[in-house]
Each structure stands twice: as structure tokens, then as C-alpha cells.
KOLZA-833821 format. One record per residue: x, y, z of N, C-alpha, C in turn. Coordinates in pm, 1 decimal, m for minus. Example, Ala and Ser with C-alpha at 12.3 -4.5 7.8 and 13.67 -1.06 7.14 Angstrom:
neast;nnorth;nup;caeast;canorth;caup;ceast;cnorth;cup
1319.0;m569.0;780.0;1230.0;m450.0;780.0;1320.0;m330.0;780.0
1285.0;m225.0;708.0;1367.0;m106.0;714.0;1290.0;3.0;787.0
***
This chain:
neast;nnorth;nup;caeast;canorth;caup;ceast;cnorth;cup
112.4;m110.6;22.4;m15.2;m17.7;10.4;67.0;133.1;16.0
59.5;239.0;m57.9;130.6;403.7;m91.9;104.6;411.1;32.9
130.5;562.7;84.2;122.7;650.3;195.3;m28.4;709.3;122.5
m73.7;685.4;60.0;m222.2;759.0;m17.7;m338.6;635.3;57.7
m315.1;531.8;31.3;m386.7;397.5;56.6;m517.4;474.9;222.9
m644.3;465.5;190.2;m694.0;475.2;344.1;m642.5;348.0;367.8
m669.1;344.6;556.9;m681.3;258.7;642.5;m775.3;152.9;593.9
m783.4;44.3;701.9;m854.6;m35.4;692.7;m1011.3;m14.3;742.7
m997.9;39.9;809.6;m1126.2;85.5;881.4;m1216.8;193.7;787.4
m1122.4;332.0;701.7;m1151.7;420.6;634.1;m1242.5;366.7;492.4
m1179.9;229.5;476.4;m1173.8;137.8;322.7;m1377.8;92.1;383.9
m1321.8;61.3;430.8;m1464.4;m65.8;517.2;m1604.5;96.6;495.4
m1574.0;199.3;592.0;m1661.4;261.4;581.6;m1677.4;328.2;445.8
m1603.2;273.4;321.0;m1682.2;326.7;196.1;m1819.2;243.7;118.1
m1822.5;171.8;220.8;m1891.3;82.6;202.3;m2132.2;167.2;199.2
m2071.9;302.0;332.1;m2180.4;332.5;344.4;m2222.0;430.8;192.5
m2186.9;435.3;103.5;m2202.2;491.6;43.8;m2262.7;394.2;m73.4
m2266.0;222.6;m121.4;m2339.7;211.1;m207.7;m2492.6;142.3;m114.7
m2451.8;145.7;19.5;m2560.2;117.5;71.3;m2671.0;226.0;65.4
m2615.7;342.7;79.6;m2705.9;488.9;76.1;m2762.5;491.7;m94.3
m2669.8;447.1;m166.6;m2739.0;497.3;m305.6;m2852.2;362.8;m299.5
m2878.5;210.3;m216.9;m2975.5;140.3;m279.5;m3025.4;186.0;m174.4
m3051.4;238.3;m23.1;m3170.9;307.4;29.7;m3205.5;384.8;m79.1
m3190.4;443.7;m142.1;m3207.7;583.0;m192.1;m3329.6;558.2;m309.7
m3259.2;390.9;m386.9;m3347.5;372.0;m474.7;m3495.3;296.0;m395.1
m3473.2;258.4;m311.7;m3577.7;165.5;m222.9;m3660.0;234.9;m192.6
m3577.2;353.1;m167.9;m3707.0;517.7;m89.5;m3781.0;495.3;m184.2
m3726.7;550.2;m336.8;m3844.3;583.7;m410.4;m3920.9;491.0;m450.9
m3897.2;346.4;m536.8;m3971.8;252.2;m559.5;m4061.5;209.5;m403.8
m4053.6;211.1;m282.5;m4190.2;223.5;m195.8;m4246.3;324.7;m237.6
m4238.8;494.0;m226.1;m4308.1;541.4;m242.9;m4374.7;525.2;m393.3
m4370.2;485.9;m464.4;m4430.5;440.7;m632.7;m4480.1;309.6;m631.5
m4482.9;276.7;m517.6;m4543.6;91.7;m498.1;m4484.7;22.3;m610.2
m4365.0;m14.1;m639.3;m4282.3;m81.1;m731.0;m4146.0;m60.8;m708.7
m4171.4;m186.2;m533.9;m4064.9;m195.7;m497.3;m4020.0;m288.1;m507.9
m4040.2;m376.9;m608.6;m3974.4;m499.9;m657.3;m3845.6;m474.4;m736.0
m3839.9;m352.3;m732.9;m3723.9;m318.1;m897.3;m3578.4;m262.7;m806.7
m3601.3;m285.3;m686.2;m3517.9;m280.8;m575.7;m3410.7;m422.5;m645.6
m3483.7;m531.3;m667.4;m3391.3;m668.5;m688.4;m3329.4;m678.8;m841.2
m3332.3;m580.5;m916.4;m3259.6;m517.7;m1057.8;m3139.0;m552.8;m1014.2
m3015.8;m635.7;m1111.7;m2891.3;m654.4;m1050.5;m2852.8;m553.4;m1032.7
m2845.4;m439.7;m1111.8;m2785.4;m349.4;m1090.2;m2853.4;m197.3;m1001.0
m2940.3;m252.4;m920.1;m2952.4;m146.9;m752.3;m2930.7;m290.5;m636.2
m2928.6;m438.1;m648.0;m2922.0;m461.1;m548.3;m2791.7;m493.9;m507.0
m2665.9;m517.6;m630.8;m2547.0;m456.0;m637.8;m2457.1;m384.1;m606.4
m2594.8;m284.1;m541.3;m2501.4;m157.2;m397.1;m2482.3;m223.2;m301.9
m2641.9;m295.5;m256.0;m2636.5;m389.0;m65.9;m2541.1;m503.8;m63.7
m2528.4;m554.2;m267.1;m2444.0;m682.7;m240.2;m2290.7;m585.5;m166.7
m2278.4;m485.2;m259.3;m2104.6;m396.1;m294.2;m2082.5;m364.8;m77.9
m2217.1;m323.4;m58.1;m2164.4;m233.2;95.5;m2176.9;m341.9;200.7
m2254.3;m478.3;123.4;m2263.1;m589.3;304.4;m2127.2;m660.3;191.5
m2029.8;m694.2;95.4;m1898.1;m654.4;69.3;m1755.6;m602.2;192.7
m1753.5;m495.6;162.4;m1717.8;m389.3;213.3;m1707.3;m370.0;416.4
m1842.9;m397.8;448.0;m1874.4;m387.5;584.6;m1802.6;m499.7;649.8
m1819.5;m634.4;552.6;m1788.2;m810.4;646.9;m1594.6;m843.8;603.0
m1618.6;m746.1;537.9;m1432.0;m755.1;437.9;m1425.0;m874.1;358.1
m1528.7;m858.9;302.9;m1496.6;m971.1;196.4;m1542.1;m984.8;45.5
m1370.0;m976.6;m4.4;m1342.7;m966.5;m131.4;m1507.8;m997.1;m241.6
m1457.2;m1069.6;m221.0;m1596.0;m1218.8;m330.7;m1677.2;m1121.6;m354.8
m1756.9;m1112.8;m229.7;m1876.8;m1025.4;m247.4;m1846.7;m896.2;m326.2
m1759.1;m826.9;m294.8;m1719.1;m732.4;m406.8;m1718.0;m689.4;m501.2
m1649.7;m867.5;m568.2;m1581.3;m861.9;m705.2;m1736.9;m843.4;m770.2
m1777.4;m993.9;m764.5;m1934.6;m971.2;m758.9;m2024.3;m924.6;m824.1
m2034.0;m784.1;m687.2;m2055.3;m674.2;m675.5;m2035.3;m574.8;m832.9
m1911.5;m517.3;m829.9;m1811.8;m436.3;m945.8;m1826.5;m521.4;m1032.4
m1838.8;m627.6;m1072.3;m1822.4;m747.5;m1248.5;m2019.8;m675.3;m1259.5
m2115.2;m689.7;m1188.7;m2261.2;m629.7;m1211.5;m2291.5;m510.1;m1241.3
m2193.2;m501.2;m1204.0;m2156.9;m268.4;m1225.0;m2188.5;m263.1;m1385.8
m2105.8;m316.6;m1450.5;m2030.0;m239.2;m1572.8;m2185.1;m272.0;m1625.7
m2226.4;m427.1;m1675.3;m2351.3;m431.8;m1757.3;m2455.3;m352.5;m1693.5
m2511.0;m350.9;m1572.1;m2600.2;m259.5;m1539.6;m2580.8;m85.9;m1567.7
m2462.2;m23.7;m1578.0;m2489.8;109.6;m1616.9;m2495.8;130.4;m1714.6
m2483.2;m7.8;m1888.5;m2486.5;19.9;m1995.9;m2620.9;m28.2;m2019.3
m2674.1;m87.5;m1931.4;m2878.5;m146.4;m1979.1;m2912.7;m3.6;m1919.1
m2876.8;38.3;m1874.4;m2928.7;131.6;m1761.8;m2903.5;273.3;m1863.3
m2784.2;259.9;m1916.4;m2812.9;401.3;m2064.9;m2875.6;377.8;m2174.9
m2976.8;231.5;m2192.3;m2998.5;211.4;m2313.3;m3155.5;197.5;m2285.0
m3185.5;208.8;m2154.0;m3356.1;183.7;m2142.8;m3401.8;255.8;m2056.1
m3308.0;285.2;m1935.6;m3345.2;424.1;m1875.7;m3340.0;542.8;m1908.6
m3243.0;620.6;m1929.3;m3164.2;733.4;m1974.6;m3322.6;778.4;m2027.6
m3311.5;691.2;m2178.0;m3379.8;762.0;m2252.0;m3513.3;845.0;m2214.9
m3547.8;701.3;m2138.3;m3708.2;742.9;m2129.9;m3722.6;922.0;m1957.4
m3584.8;995.8;m1997.8;m3601.2;1099.8;m1914.9;m3652.2;1226.1;m1992.1
m3719.4;1243.6;m2047.0;m3790.1;1326.7;m2198.2;m3828.2;1444.0;m2062.6
m3925.1;1367.9;m2037.8;m4015.4;1511.5;m1933.0;m3940.1;1557.2;m1851.1
m3815.4;1560.2;m1837.0;m3695.4;1600.4;m1782.0;m3686.4;1724.4;m1866.1
m3688.9;1720.4;m1967.8;m3599.2;1785.0;m2109.2;m3796.7;1936.9;m2102.5
m3848.6;1904.9;m2062.8;m4003.6;1946.3;m2124.3;m3987.8;2035.9;m1972.0
m3947.5;1992.8;m1849.0;m3897.5;2109.1;m1768.8;m4074.2;2059.5;m1664.9
m4170.6;1919.5;m1710.4;m4240.4;1816.4;m1649.3;m4215.7;1779.7;m1520.1
m4101.3;1760.5;m1500.1;m4095.5;1696.5;m1378.2;m4169.5;1697.7;m1256.7
m4199.0;1596.9;m1151.5;m4285.2;1642.1;m1052.4;m4096.5;1655.8;m937.1
m4156.1;1635.7;m762.6;m4044.5;1599.7;m738.7;m3971.9;1497.7;m705.4
m4099.1;1455.1;m729.9;m4103.0;1289.4;m701.1;m4020.2;1249.1;m836.5
m4082.2;1306.1;m916.0;m3920.1;1208.4;m1041.8;m3790.9;1243.0;m1065.0
m3804.5;1421.8;m1005.5;m3659.1;1410.2;m1005.8;m3587.0;1315.3;m897.9
m3673.8;1344.3;m792.7;m3580.0;1238.8;m687.1;m3540.6;1113.6;m750.7
m3652.7;1055.9;m816.3;m3644.9;925.6;m895.1;m3463.2;911.6;m950.5
m3477.6;973.0;m1049.0;m3386.6;1017.4;m1155.1;m3244.4;1096.5;m1043.5
m3202.9;1144.7;m951.4;m3138.5;1107.5;m873.6;m3104.8;1003.4;m814.6
m3200.6;894.0;m757.0;m3133.7;818.2;m758.8;m3095.8;695.5;m820.4
m3203.4;716.2;m910.6;m3076.5;575.9;m988.7;m2978.4;608.9;m1076.4
m2944.5;815.7;m1088.6;m2758.8;776.8;m1082.2;m2695.2;763.2;m1026.7
m2747.8;806.4;m891.3;m2666.1;727.3;m817.9;m2615.2;556.0;m767.4
m2723.4;503.2;m765.7;m2737.2;393.9;m828.4;m2597.9;292.2;m936.4
m2655.7;346.3;m1017.9;m2542.7;343.9;m1084.1;m2440.3;325.7;m1188.9
m2447.8;550.3;m1189.0;m2326.8;544.9;m1179.7;m2242.0;539.5;m1030.8
m2208.8;593.3;m916.5;m2237.3;571.6;m829.7;m2222.4;434.1;m771.9
m2277.6;415.0;m747.2;m2221.1;193.2;m769.6;m2071.4;225.0;m880.8
m2119.6;256.2;m953.2;m2007.0;200.9;m1044.3;m1857.2;175.8;m994.1
m1895.0;348.2;m989.0;m1742.8;438.2;m958.8;m1690.4;421.2;m817.5
m1735.8;323.4;m696.8;m1744.4;304.7;m576.2;m1716.6;152.6;m609.1
m1741.1;75.7;m702.1;m1686.3;m35.3;m740.5;m1601.5;m90.1;m752.9
m1542.6;14.3;m902.2;m1468.7;1.5;m943.7;m1314.7;49.8;m862.5
m1340.3;195.5;m759.1;m1199.7;249.8;m667.6;m1267.1;81.8;m544.7
m1291.4;65.1;m506.6;m1252.0;m78.4;m442.6;m1187.9;m182.9;m500.0
m1244.8;m168.3;m605.3;m1153.6;m327.6;m697.6;m1008.4;m336.8;m693.3
m979.9;m171.1;m726.7;m863.0;m170.8;m702.4;m777.7;m210.8;m594.6
m875.4;m246.1;m495.4;m731.7;m218.7;m403.5;m798.2;m395.3;m340.8
m900.4;m474.7;m386.2;m922.1;m574.8;m371.8;m898.6;m663.9;m442.2
m881.2;m634.6;m618.2;m818.8;m649.9;m716.8;m958.7;m815.6;m767.4
m925.7;m855.6;m901.2;m978.2;m950.5;m965.3;m921.3;m1106.8;m981.9
m980.2;m1225.9;m923.1;m925.3;m1344.1;m950.6;m1010.9;m1392.5;m1085.2
m921.2;m1565.6;m1085.4;m989.3;m1593.4;m1199.5;m1125.3;m1671.9;m1145.1
m1141.3;m1668.8;m1057.9;m1249.3;m1754.2;m1027.9;m1390.3;m1694.2;m954.2
m1396.2;m1530.7;m961.8;m1473.6;m1431.1;m921.9;m1645.0;m1430.4;m1035.3
m1576.8;m1502.9;m1145.4;m1699.8;m1496.8;m1269.2;m1783.2;m1642.1;m1219.2
m1776.4;m1722.9;m1175.0;m1815.1;m1825.7;m1163.6;m1924.2;m1775.1;m1027.2
m1915.3;m1685.7;m952.9;m1975.7;m1657.2;m810.2;m2081.0;m1562.1;m860.0
m2028.7;m1465.3;m945.6;m2102.5;m1358.0;m1022.9;m2237.5;m1419.7;m1110.2
m2159.6;m1528.1;m1219.1;m2313.1;m1601.4;m1208.5;m2375.3;m1691.7;m1216.3
m2361.9;m1724.2;m1048.0;m2386.8;m1800.7;m939.1;m2515.7;m1691.0;m912.2
m2483.0;m1546.8;m910.0;m2568.3;m1516.1;m771.4;m2648.9;m1448.9;m876.8
m2626.9;m1442.3;m995.0;m2733.7;m1371.2;m1157.4;m2840.9;m1484.1;m1145.2
m2799.5;m1614.7;m1103.5;m2933.5;m1729.9;m1045.6;m3021.3;m1728.1;m969.4
m2921.6;m1693.0;m863.7;m3004.2;m1600.2;m726.7;m3132.8;m1565.9;m773.6
m3036.4;m1445.7;m800.6;m3119.6;m1323.4;m802.6;m3275.7;m1335.4;m927.0
m3217.3;m1445.1;m1022.3;m3349.9;m1415.9;m1087.2;m3473.1;m1515.0;m1059.6
m3407.3;m1594.6;m981.9;m3532.7;m1723.9;m923.5;m3561.1;m1654.9;m780.4
m3497.4;m1552.0;m697.4;m3578.6;m1423.9;m656.1;m3675.8;m1424.8;m688.1
m3636.5;m1323.0;m788.7;m3705.4;m1224.0;m878.8;m3875.4;m1296.5;m909.4
m3840.4;m1415.7;m1006.8;m4008.6;m1477.4;m981.4;m4027.2;m1587.2;m901.3
m3998.9;m1512.4;m797.6;m4055.7;m1598.1;m684.8;m4149.6;m1528.2;m613.0
m4094.2;m1389.4;m585.0;m4119.8;m1273.7;m522.5;m4191.3;m1131.7;m572.3
m4170.4;m1126.8;m682.6;m4166.1;m992.6;m759.8;m4290.1;m1026.0;m882.7
m4442.4;m896.6;m895.9;m4502.7;m902.9;m973.0;m4439.6;m929.1;m1125.5
m4529.5;m1068.0;m1181.4;m4492.5;m1117.2;m1320.8;m4474.6;m949.6;m1400.5
m4545.6;m882.7;m1432.0;m4576.3;m755.7;m1494.0;m4426.9;m685.2;m1480.3
m4360.9;m691.3;m1420.7;m4253.7;m592.5;m1339.8;m4137.2;m658.7;m1431.0
m4129.2;m789.9;m1487.6;m4022.0;m889.9;m1552.5;m3885.5;m885.1;m1485.6
m3888.0;m828.6;m1358.9;m3745.4;m806.8;m1295.2;m3610.0;m916.4;m1287.8
m3540.7;m857.6;m1388.0;m3488.6;m981.6;m1439.8;m3484.6;m1069.4;m1531.7
m3553.9;m1045.6;m1599.3;m3617.4;m1087.5;m1717.5;m3616.7;m1266.1;m1634.2
m3674.1;m1206.3;m1529.2;m3732.2;m1378.8;m1446.1;m3848.4;m1438.1;m1501.3
m3945.0;m1410.2;m1565.5;m4074.5;m1435.3;m1625.1;m4129.5;m1447.8;m1744.3
m4059.4;m1318.9;m1841.9;m4122.1;m1307.8;m1940.6;m4002.0;m1300.0;m2069.5
m4038.8;m1355.2;m2206.3;m3964.2;m1249.5;m2302.9;m3941.1;m1132.0;m2248.6
m3861.9;m1104.5;m2287.4;m3734.6;m945.8;m2333.2;m3857.6;m892.7;m2416.8
m3913.3;m777.7;m2386.4;m4000.4;m672.5;m2482.2;m3940.1;m689.8;m2669.3
m3988.7;m710.0;m2755.1;m3930.3;m654.9;m2885.1;m3858.6;m811.8;m2878.0
m3865.4;m920.3;m2866.9;m3757.0;m1046.9;m2914.3;m3892.1;m1166.1;m2896.0
m3999.7;m1120.6;m2868.9;m4150.3;m1219.8;m2876.8;m4143.8;m1291.8;m2988.3
m4105.0;m1214.7;m3117.2;m4091.1;m1258.0;m3256.0;m3973.4;m1388.9;m3296.7
m3867.2;m1363.3;m3206.7;m3800.8;m1433.9;m3208.3;m3745.7;m1570.2;m3120.4
m3805.5;m1551.5;m3057.0;m3877.3;m1716.8;m2963.2;m4029.8;m1727.0;m2930.2
m3987.0;m1844.1;m2974.7;m4169.9;m1961.2;m2928.6;m4218.8;m2004.2;m2746.7
m4132.6;m2005.9;m2698.8;m4117.5;m1979.9;m2536.1;m4018.5;m1933.7;m2443.2
m4040.8;m1877.7;m2358.7;m3972.2;m1807.3;m2275.6;m3838.2;m1909.0;m2258.3
m3852.2;m2031.3;m2254.9;m3716.9;m2081.2;m2153.6;m3669.8;m2111.3;m2326.4
m3675.1;m2064.2;m2441.5;m3571.2;m2067.3;m2534.1;m3506.7;m1950.5;m2508.7
m3619.8;m1826.2;m2487.9;m3536.1;m1735.1;m2489.0;m3451.3;m1760.6;m2335.0
m3480.3;m1784.5;m2211.9;m3379.3;m1776.2;m2102.9;m3253.9;m1819.8;m2141.1
m3260.0;m1973.5;m2183.1;m3143.3;m2067.7;m2242.3;m3067.9;m1942.7;m2277.1
m3114.9;m1894.2;m2403.9;m2976.9;m1786.7;m2504.7;m2937.3;m1676.2;m2435.6
m3043.7;m1605.5;m2362.4;m2994.2;m1572.8;m2277.1;m2964.4;m1564.2;m2140.1
m2923.3;m1674.4;m2118.3;m2803.7;m1736.9;m1942.0;m2664.4;m1771.1;m2048.4
m2653.3;m1822.4;m2155.5;m2556.3;m1845.3;m2223.5;m2487.0;m1738.8;m2274.4
m2567.1;m1606.8;m2340.7;m2489.1;m1437.7;m2346.4;m2481.3;m1430.2;m2213.8
m2531.9;m1398.6;m2105.3;m2457.8;m1370.1;m1943.9;m2344.8;m1396.6;m1889.2
m2353.6;m1586.4;m1899.4;m2224.3;m1649.2;m1842.1;m2131.6;m1603.5;m1983.0
m2105.5;m1554.7;m2090.4;m1985.6;m1529.5;m2196.4;m1919.0;m1354.1;m2091.8
m2064.0;m1303.4;m2151.5;m2017.9;m1166.0;m2119.6;m2011.4;m1133.7;m1997.8
m2028.6;m1250.1;m1827.2;m1972.8;m1209.6;m1722.5;m1744.3;m1235.7;m1723.5
m1788.2;m1364.0;m1821.7;m1640.5;m1427.9;m1795.1;m1580.6;m1322.0;m1900.5
m1561.9;m1294.6;m1924.4;m1552.5;m1194.8;m2035.0;m1494.9;m1069.4;m1954.6
m1595.7;m993.6;m1891.5;m1545.1;m874.9;m1839.8;m1461.0;m919.9;m1651.1
m1509.2;m1029.0;m1633.8;m1391.4;m1121.7;m1520.0;m1275.0;m1098.4;m1584.2
m1238.0;m1180.6;m1662.2;m1174.5;m1143.5;m1786.4;m1037.6;m1035.0;m1758.3
m1141.6;m908.9;m1815.7;m1084.1;m787.3;m1872.7;m995.5;m755.1;m1710.2
m1114.4;m701.1;m1643.2;m1104.7;m667.7;m1523.9;m964.6;m731.3;m1408.9
m963.5;m873.3;m1468.2;m793.2;m949.3;m1408.6;m699.9;m954.4;m1466.7
m702.2;m878.3;m1610.2;m652.8;m831.2;m1684.2;m571.4;m661.8;m1636.1
m629.5;m621.0;m1590.4;m648.1;m468.1;m1524.9;m571.1;m496.8;m1389.7
m610.6;m518.8;m1264.6;m669.1;m572.2;m1155.3;m623.3;m694.4;m1126.3
m539.4;m745.6;m1138.3;m467.3;m922.6;m1073.3;m438.6;m954.2;m985.8
m513.5;m1060.2;m883.2;m534.7;m1046.0;m764.1;m325.1;m1087.4;m765.2
m311.4;m1224.6;m840.1;m207.5;m1259.9;m806.2;m139.5;m1090.0;m808.6
m93.8;m978.5;m800.8;m11.8;m834.3;m766.9;20.0;m802.8;m717.2
m135.3;m896.3;m549.4;m168.6;m823.2;m465.5;m187.9;m931.1;m370.1
m112.5;m997.1;m335.8;m196.5;m1149.3;m258.7;m262.7;m1172.4;m156.4
m293.5;m1002.2;m55.0;m353.0;m1015.2;54.2;m481.8;m1013.9;6.0
m547.9;m966.2;m164.9;m702.3;m969.2;m175.5;m749.8;m1088.9;m206.6
m674.9;m1197.9;m153.0;m772.2;m1330.7;m278.0;m874.8;m1346.3;m137.7
m978.6;m1370.2;m219.5;m1114.5;m1460.6;m132.4;m1076.3;m1490.2;10.1
m1016.0;m1573.0;m29.8;m1011.5;m1628.3;131.0;m944.5;m1525.8;264.9
m848.9;m1402.1;204.6;m822.4;m1360.6;308.6;m869.8;m1183.4;321.7
m877.0;m1111.3;479.5;m934.7;m1037.5;450.7;m838.2;m895.1;370.7
m917.3;m789.7;380.5;m825.1;m654.8;295.3;m700.6;m653.2;360.4
***
């Protein structure tokens, strides 16, 4: 560690940032009666990141950081373009808060995730855990969230792909294969940038 590296305690306290991002999103969705949206990978990832920091679990941080990348990409593609009402100056305070909480959850979570990943590093097994996390959250989303929300695409074929797939299970299988490949590629790239070998104490079985 160089002289500018924060102490372990200060580093752990960074967990309050993603926790605040998650709580802001949860508050927004609670107020609009759409609390199920907190289980999207990008939103729940902030909670996972906070827990990883508080408990000093590098593997949780790595999983959360990996998922922050596609989370930001999907957010830019599907969420940001819906903010046209803001350009018209017709947004309510509730909508403005939603925009703020969404921005913090995605850009803020991504920033914190990459920042702490520089310290805990990335190992070759993280993508497996990140892929397993995907299955856990898809199952949870399917069991406890409303079907119309289609959280984590766990209920129905994603809109616009109905003509390409005759059944949800076929869509799910293709999606799962794509997600697995994407997670592996992202983890591999992050491992090239911040390999755990160059920082032995960042091994998943050891504390920070």
C-alpha cells in the first residue's frame, strides 16, 4: 500500500456509499409502489457491495463490481432515454428524486465498485460466483416480484424479442448463455487490469 491508501477502517466505511445509493432507490420505489424494482441486478448490487465492504469479503465486492458494468450499460440504453419529461421541465419532485436515486445507484455504484476493486483485485474464480449470483437473483425475482415487472427478465420474454422466440424457456436459455459469456469476458478484462496475483492479500479467502 502506498501512503495515500486509506486505512482499513476508512476503506470499510466506503460501504455506506453504496448502502445509501440502494436505500435511495428503495425509498423511491417504495413511494411509487414498485418496490420489486430494487431486485434488479444493478440496484441490489449496491447492497451486495456494501455488505462486502462491511464484512471485508473481497468475493462479494468482486461480484458486485462485475455486475455494475452491464448495469450501467443497460441503464443508459433503457432508462436514461425515458427521461424526456425532464427536458420539457414537467417533472415532479418525486420524479426528480427518482432520477437522482437512479443516477447514484448506477454511476455512483459503478464508481465505488471500480474504486474498491483496485484494492481487492480480481481473481479467476469471481466470474463463477457472479454467474451464480445471477441465478439466485433470477429465482428470487421470479418467486417474489409481480410478473408484469419482469425483474431481471425472470418472468417473460424481453419486449421486442417475442417474434424471435416461441417460448420463454428458449429465450431464457439463450439469455443465460449470453450472460455467462459476458460475465466471463468482463471478469477476465478486470483481472487483466487488476490481477489478484499482484496483491496477494486480496485473495478471496483473506481479509483486506
